[in-house]
C-alpha positions in Angstrom: 137.4 -25.3 174.4 135.2 -27.4 176.5 134.1 -26.4 180.0 134.2 -28.6 183.2 130.5 -30.2 184.6 130.9 -27.9 187.5 131.3 -24.8 185.4 128.3 -26.1 183.3 125.9 -26.7 186.3 127.2 -23.0 187.4 125.9 -21.7 184.2 122.5 -22.9 184.0 121.8 -22.2 187.5 122.5 -18.5 186.8 120.6 -18.0 183.6 117.7 -20.4 185.2 117.2 -17.5 187.6 117.1 -15.3 185.1 113.8 -16.9 183.9 112.6 -15.3 187.3 113.4 -12.2 187.3 113.3 -10.6 183.6 113.0 -7.0 183.1 109.2 -5.9 182.6 108.7 -4.1 179.3 104.9 -2.4 178.1 103.5 -1.5 175.3 105.3 1.3 173.3 103.2 4.4 172.0 103.7 6.0 168.5 107.0 7.1 167.8 105.8 10.5 166.2 107.2 13.3 168.7 108.3 10.6 171.1 111.4 11.4 172.8 113.1 8.2 172.1 112.5 8.7 168.7 115.7 8.9 166.7 119.4 7.4 166.6 121.3 4.6 165.1 120.7 1.0 166.2 123.6 -1.2 165.9 123.8 -5.1 165.4 126.1 -7.7 164.9 126.6 -11.1 163.3 129.1 -13.3 162.3 128.2 -13.9 158.6 125.6 -12.8 156.3 122.4 -15.3 156.0 122.0 -16.2 152.3 119.7 -14.9 149.7 118.0 -11.1 151.1 115.1 -12.8 148.4 112.2 -12.4 151.5 110.3 -15.3 149.6 113.1 -17.4 149.4 115.1 -16.7 152.2 114.1 -19.1 155.1 116.9 -18.3 157.9 116.0 -16.5 161.5 118.2 -13.8 161.2 116.9 -12.4 158.1 113.1 -13.4 158.5 113.7 -11.2 161.7 115.0 -8.2 160.0 112.2 -9.0 157.4 109.4 -8.0 159.8 110.5 -4.7 159.4 110.7 -4.2 156.0 107.7 -6.1 154.6 104.3 -6.6 154.9 101.5 -9.5 153.8 98.0 -9.7 153.9 97.8 -11.0 157.2 100.7 -11.1 159.8 101.7 -12.2 163.1 101.5 -8.5 165.1 104.2 -6.9 167.0 102.7 -7.8 170.8 104.8 -9.7 173.4 103.4 -13.2 175.0 100.6 -15.0 173.5 98.9 -12.3 171.6 101.9 -11.9 169.3 100.8 -15.5 167.8 97.2 -14.5 166.6 97.2 -13.6 163.1 95.9 -9.9 162.7 95.3 -8.0 159.4 98.1 -6.0 157.8 98.0 -5.4 154.1 94.5 -5.8 154.0 91.6 -3.9 155.7 90.2 -6.6 157.8 90.5 -10.6 158.3 89.2 -12.0 155.3 85.5 -13.2 154.6 85.3 -16.9 154.3 82.9 -18.6 151.9 82.3 -22.7 150.4 83.1 -24.0 153.8 86.3 -22.5 153.9 87.9 -23.0 150.5 87.0 -19.4 149.6 88.8 -16.1 150.8 88.1 -12.8 150.3 90.3 -9.8 151.5 90.2 -5.8 150.7 93.4 -4.4 150.2 94.2 -1.2 152.3 93.7 2.3 150.3 96.9 4.4 150.0 100.1 2.3 150.9 103.0 2.8 149.0 106.3 0.6 148.5 109.8 2.0 149.4 110.1 3.5 145.7 107.0 5.1 146.0 105.0 2.7 143.7 101.2 2.3 145.4 100.4 -1.1 146.2 97.9 -2.3 144.3 95.5 -5.8 144.0 97.9 -6.7 140.9 101.3 -6.6 143.2 99.2 -9.2 145.5 98.6 -11.5 142.9 102.0 -11.3 141.1 103.2 -11.9 144.5 101.4 -15.3 145.2 102.3 -16.1 141.8 105.8 -15.5 142.4 105.9 -17.6 145.7 106.2 -20.7 143.0 108.2 -19.3 140.6 110.9 -18.6 142.4 110.9 -21.9 144.2 109.6 -20.5 148.0 110.7 -23.6 150.2 107.5 -23.3 151.8 105.4 -22.9 148.2 104.1 -27.1 148.5 103.5 -27.4 152.3 101.9 -23.7 153.1 100.6 -22.4 149.6 100.0 -25.9 147.7 96.3 -25.9 148.5 95.7 -22.8 146.4 94.0 -23.9 142.9 96.2 -24.0 140.0 99.1 -24.7 142.8 99.6 -28.1 141.1 100.6 -26.7 137.8 102.6 -24.0 139.3 104.9 -27.0 141.3 105.1 -28.8 138.0 105.6 -26.0 135.6 106.7 -22.9 138.4 108.1 -20.7 134.9 104.5 -20.9 133.3 102.6 -20.2 136.7 99.3 -18.6 136.5 96.8 -19.4 139.7 94.5 -19.5 137.0 91.4 -19.9 139.4 92.9 -19.7 142.5 93.6 -15.8 142.3 91.4 -13.4 141.0 91.6 -9.7 141.6 89.3 -6.6 141.6 91.0 -3.2 141.4 87.5 -1.1 141.7 86.9 -2.8 145.1 90.5 -3.5 145.7 89.2 -7.2 146.3 91.3 -10.4 146.3 89.6 -13.7 146.1 91.9 -16.7 147.0 89.9 -20.2 146.3 91.6 -23.8 147.4 91.1 -27.0 146.4 90.3 -28.1 149.8 89.6 -26.3 153.6 92.7 -25.4 155.0 92.4 -24.5 159.0 95.8 -22.8 159.2 96.0 -21.1 156.1 95.7 -17.8 157.7 98.6 -18.4 159.5 100.5 -19.2 156.3 99.6 -16.3 154.5 101.1 -14.1 157.7 104.5 -15.8 157.6 106.7 -13.8 155.7 107.2 -16.0 152.4 103.7 -14.5 151.7 105.6 -10.8 151.2 103.4 -8.3 149.1 106.4 -7.0 146.8 106.0 -5.0 143.7 104.9 -7.0 140.6 107.7 -5.5 138.9 110.0 -8.3 141.3 112.6 -10.4 138.8 111.1 -14.1 139.3 114.0 -15.3 140.5 116.1 -14.9 143.5 117.1 -11.7 144.4 120.4 -12.6 146.4 121.7 -10.1 147.6 119.7 -7.2 146.2 116.4 -6.2 148.3 113.2 -5.7 146.7 110.7 -2.6 147.9 108.9 -3.3 150.5 106.3 -1.6 152.5 107.7 -1.7 156.2 108.6 1.2 158.4 112.9 0.5 157.1 114.4 -0.4 153.6 117.4 -1.7 153.3 119.7 1.1 151.4 123.0 -0.6 151.1 124.0 -4.4 151.6 127.3 -6.6 151.1 127.2 -9.9 152.0 131.3 -9.6 153.4 130.4 -6.4 155.3 126.9 -5.9 156.3 123.6 -4.1 155.5 122.5 -0.5 156.4 118.4 0.2 156.6 116.9 3.4 156.8 113.5 4.7 157.4 111.4 4.2 154.3 110.1 7.6 152.8 106.8 6.5 152.0 105.8 4.8 155.4 102.9 5.7 157.2 101.4 3.5 160.2 98.4 2.2 159.6 98.5 -0.4 162.3 100.4 -0.1 165.7 99.6 -3.9 166.4 100.7 -5.2 162.9 103.3 -3.0 161.7 104.3 -0.1 163.9 106.4 3.0 163.0 110.1 2.5 164.2 112.3 4.4 167.1 115.3 4.0 165.5 116.0 6.4 162.5 119.0 3.7 161.2 120.0 0.4 161.5 123.7 -0.8 160.7 124.0 -4.3 160.7 127.5 -5.4 160.5 129.0 -8.9 159.7 132.1 -10.5 160.9 133.0 -10.4 164.3 133.2 -13.9 166.1 131.0 -14.8 168.8 133.4 -14.2 171.5 134.3 -10.6 170.0 130.5 -9.9 169.6 129.6 -10.7 173.3 132.6 -8.3 174.3 131.3 -5.5 171.9 128.0 -5.8 173.1 128.7 -6.0 176.6 131.0 -2.8 176.3 128.5 -0.7 174.3 129.9 -0.8 171.0 127.2 -3.1 169.1 123.4 -3.0 170.7 122.5 -6.9 170.0 124.0 -9.5 168.4 122.0 -12.6 166.3 123.0 -16.0 167.1 124.0 -18.1 169.8 126.2 -17.0 172.5 129.3 -19.0 173.2 128.7 -21.8 176.3 132.1 -20.5 178.3 130.4 -16.5 178.5 126.6 -17.6 179.8 128.2 -17.5 183.2 129.6 -14.4 182.5 126.6 -12.5 181.5 124.7 -14.0 183.6 126.5 -12.9 186.7 127.7 -9.5 185.6 125.3 -8.2 182.7 121.9 -9.4 184.1 120.2 -6.2 183.2 121.4 -6.5 179.5 120.3 -10.3 179.4 116.5 -11.6 178.5 115.9 -15.3 178.4 112.7 -15.8 176.3 110.5 -19.0 175.7 110.7 -20.7 171.8 108.9 -23.1 170.1 112.3 -24.5 169.1 114.7 -27.4 169.2 117.5 -29.0 167.9 117.4 -32.0 165.9 119.3 -34.7 163.7 117.8 -35.4 160.8 118.9 -38.5 159.0 118.8 -39.4 155.1 116.4 -42.6 155.2 117.1 -42.9 151.6 121.1 -43.1 151.8 123.0 -45.7 153.9 123.5 -46.3 156.8 120.0 -44.1 157.7 118.2 -45.9 155.2 117.8 -48.5 157.9 115.0 -48.1 160.6 116.9 -49.5 163.0 120.2 -47.9 162.5 118.1 -44.5 163.1 116.5 -46.0 166.0 120.2 -46.5 167.6 120.8 -42.9 166.8 117.9 -42.2 168.8 118.5 -44.3 172.0 122.3 -43.4 171.9 121.8 -39.8 172.1 122.6 -38.7 175.6 120.1 -35.4 175.8 121.5 -34.3 179.2 125.0 -33.6 177.5 123.1 -31.9 174.5 121.5 -29.9 177.4 124.7 -29.0 179.1 126.2 -28.2 175.8 123.5 -25.7 175.0 124.2 -24.0 178.0 122.1 -25.8 181.0 118.8 -26.9 182.3 117.9 -23.1 182.5 117.2 -22.6 178.4 117.4 -26.2 177.3 115.3 -29.4 178.1 115.9 -32.8 176.6 113.6 -33.6 174.0 112.5 -36.9 172.5 110.0 -36.4 170.0 109.8 -33.5 167.1 107.6 -31.2 168.8 108.7 -28.8 170.9 106.5 -28.3 174.2 103.4 -26.5 174.4 102.1 -27.2 171.3 101.1 -31.3 171.8 99.5 -33.0 175.2 102.3 -35.6 176.6 105.1 -33.1 177.1 107.9 -34.9 178.2 106.9 -38.5 176.6 110.0 -40.3 175.7 110.2 -43.6 173.7 113.9 -42.6 173.6 115.6 -44.0 176.9 116.6 -46.7 178.7 113.7 -49.2 179.6 111.5 -47.3 177.1 110.7 -47.6 173.4 107.0 -46.1 170.9 105.1 -48.6 172.9 106.0 -47.7 175.8 107.1 -44.3 176.3 108.8 -43.0 179.9 108.6 -39.6 181.2 110.8 -37.6 181.2 114.3 -38.8 179.1 116.4 -40.7 181.9 119.4 -41.9 180.2 120.9 -43.6 176.8 121.1 -47.2 176.2 124.3 -47.6 174.5 123.8 -51.4 174.6 120.7 -51.3 172.8 122.0 -49.2 169.9 125.1 -51.2 169.7 122.9 -54.5 169.0 120.6 -52.2 166.5 123.2 -51.3 164.7 124.7 -54.8 164.3 120.9 -55.7 163.4 120.6 -53.2 160.9 123.7 -54.3 158.9 125.4 -51.1 159.0 128.0 -51.7 161.4 131.7 -50.2 160.2 129.8 -48.1 157.8 131.2 -44.5 157.0 129.5 -41.8 158.4 129.9 -37.9 158.1 128.2 -35.6 160.3 127.4 -32.1 159.3 127.1 -28.8 161.8 127.1 -25.5 161.4 130.6 -23.6 162.1 129.9 -22.0 165.7 131.5 -23.0 168.8 128.7 -24.4 170.3 127.6 -26.5 167.1 130.9 -27.9 166.6 131.5 -28.8 170.6 127.9 -31.0 170.1 129.2 -32.2 167.1 132.7 -33.4 168.6 130.3 -35.3 171.1 128.1 -36.7 168.3 131.0 -38.2 166.5 132.3 -40.0 169.3 128.8 -41.2 169.4 128.4 -42.6 166.1 132.0 -44.3 166.8 130.8 -45.8 170.3 127.6 -47.5 168.5 130.0 -49.1 165.6 130.5 -46.2 162.7 133.4 -45.0 161.5 132.4 -40.9 162.1 134.0 -37.9 161.1 132.5 -34.1 161.9 132.3 -31.7 158.8 131.6 -28.0 159.9 130.1 -25.7 157.6 129.9 -22.1 157.7 126.3 -21.3 159.6 125.3 -19.2 156.0 125.8 -22.4 154.2 125.2 -25.4 156.4 121.0 -25.9 156.1 121.3 -25.5 152.4 124.0 -27.9 151.7 122.7 -30.4 154.0 119.0 -30.2 152.2 120.5 -30.7 148.9 120.5 -34.3 148.1 123.4 -33.8 145.2 125.4 -33.4 148.5 124.7 -37.0 149.7 124.6 -35.9 153.5 124.0 -38.5 155.6 123.1 -36.7 159.2 123.4 -33.3 160.3 123.0 -31.3 163.0 120.2 -28.6 162.9 118.0 -25.9 165.0 114.2 -25.6 163.8 112.5 -22.8 165.4 108.4 -22.6 164.5 107.1 -20.4 161.6 103.8 -20.0 163.6 102.4 -21.7 166.8 101.3 -25.0 165.5 102.6 -29.2 165.2 102.2 -28.7 161.5 106.0 -26.8 161.8 107.4 -29.7 162.8 105.5 -32.6 161.8 104.4 -31.0 158.5 107.1 -28.8 157.1 110.2 -31.2 158.0 108.5 -34.6 157.0 106.1 -33.8 154.5 106.5 -35.5 150.8 105.5 -31.8 149.3 108.5 -30.5 151.0 111.3 -32.8 149.5 112.8 -31.9 146.5 115.7 -33.6 145.0 118.7 -31.3 143.9 117.1 -28.8 146.0 118.7 -25.9 148.7 115.0 -25.4 149.6 114.3 -29.5 150.2 113.7 -28.5 153.7 112.6 -32.3 154.4 115.8 -33.0 155.2 115.5 -36.3 155.6 113.8 -37.4 152.4 110.6 -39.3 154.0 107.6 -39.4 152.1 104.8 -41.4 154.2 101.7 -42.2 153.0 100.1 -42.8 156.5 101.6 -39.4 157.6 100.5 -37.4 154.3 96.9 -39.0 154.6 96.5 -37.7 158.6 97.6 -34.2 157.8 95.0 -34.3 154.7 92.8 -34.7 157.2 93.8 -32.2 159.6 93.6 -29.7 157.1 90.2 -30.2 156.3 89.4 -30.6 160.2 87.4 -27.4 161.7 87.6 -28.3 165.2 91.0 -27.6 166.9 90.8 -30.2 169.6 90.1 -33.0 166.9 92.8 -31.6 164.8 95.1 -32.0 168.0 94.2 -35.6 168.3 95.0 -36.2 165.0 98.4 -34.5 165.0 99.1 -37.0 168.1 98.7 -39.6 166.0 101.2 -37.8 163.0 103.6 -37.1 166.1 103.5 -41.0 167.1 104.0 -42.2 163.3 107.2 -40.1 162.9 108.3 -41.5 166.2 108.1 -44.6 165.1 109.8 -43.9 161.7 112.7 -42.2 163.5 113.5 -39.6 160.1 115.3 -37.8 162.8 116.6 -37.6 166.2 115.4 -34.7 168.5 117.7 -33.7 170.9 117.0 -30.4 172.8 114.0 -28.3 173.0 115.0 -24.5 173.6 115.0 -20.8 175.2 116.7 -18.1 173.6 119.2 -15.9 175.3 119.8 -12.2 173.9 122.2 -9.9 175.1 121.8 -6.2 174.4 123.8 -3.0 175.2 123.4 -1.0 178.0 122.0 2.0 176.2 119.2 0.1 174.4 115.7 0.7 175.7 112.5 -0.9 175.8 113.6 -4.5 174.8 110.7 -5.8 173.4 110.4 -9.5 172.4 107.8 -11.5 170.1 107.5 -15.5 170.4 108.1 -16.0 166.9 110.6 -13.3 165.8 112.5 -12.7 168.8 113.7 -9.0 169.5 111.7 -6.4 167.5 113.7 -3.8 166.1 111.4 -1.3 165.1 110.0 -1.2 169.0 113.2 -0.5 170.5 115.1 2.6 171.0 118.5 3.7 171.8 119.8 6.8 174.0 
């Protein structure tokens, strides 16, 4: 249902006010003997979110869940605010010892930790997990872990991956030595990301699908059904080694049901039938929850954006002018309204959300601007210029199919975008797909997707998560669902700049180089950034100690139920 402009404005005002009146939360203490310990946390989502394999899953829904099931050598702490972006030791006793000008990283594994099946965690589990990243085709294998010595051979022949010379272990001292081909200033952040989770060495070297691997966190999955849901219980072998890295949980059980529509889920959480719902909240319910359920609503900043990747290798978007046309034609204010209003979204013209690079608000794709003369901020679409660019590109009249997730908000956006594509000279159609499959479908080149609508959130707080992860040559894998470079861009100028950044020890110098990458990506226009976003969380009246981290949203181990 499409809401009126007046209604949308009211929603924006209501949620905008919430930004200045969020409930305060405090740091929790240990859960043993705590009066809030116990009970069942009840979660709901419209559907499953693909594989449960922590080294393959790349969805926010399951990665959020994985943070209470799995651990890496390093992690992002379960702390609120900017402190949650700083890497801390997890299964490693301390931050690594650096040698050889940043090419060698030495870790010491904590002693006495067991997986949820009771087996001890050993240095061989660490080495096997790093090899498994390449054997199973982890989406970030090349971009995050491709500088490990031996990774090139693993990327060419994953089945015989050894990482020889790249990963060495010493069981007697519990030391793991990782050698890189070149310094990588962001390597700790990449090891802290969920794809570097440590699993038992016996874990099969293929996608586990609906089977959960043993983990080391406070919870483990005891049953899973992609049609119905998941059940998590306490890991009987867990003990808290670091409250910052992996605290014990308050609730005894987590039940995660699938199948409710977004509308029904909002109602169920409002009434306390569920404690939390995954995903975006329907636009027609934002005003209601922002006015009647203020104590249950939390609005959090995100390093996130919604954008349109365009396939640069097939018509019509193999023509740069066609891609520029889409950028000029976009009414980013309309996209802001359809997302929920200015309280939770802002027009965006670059492929980096605010807070990560200087020059927030700069816009090359607005009326009267271009990459050489950006404006601040975005003001208006330029349909006349967009139509002219389509004509000059020689693509006028071509058929274009837009792929979107089949949710109320994304279909509303998609309907607008289909009409926009028609208005600038294409024969456009809209093709909604299940949210669980839309991203993988758009990524796989065999499906010949021309343009799609996606949300993207940072794996950690760096421009690399957008400029390198989404457009690096190493992340384009033809014929694979894990080809996260959905535009298929492979630009030598971008690659050379990123290589310089990885070996740049000065953060300010690296930031300046990222600015150059951002400018280059803007000029190539492999995607059309639309809006930067904030996240609206709705919880039940019985949920206490709401606790959110900037990278993984609500921390399931930190909240309690009454």
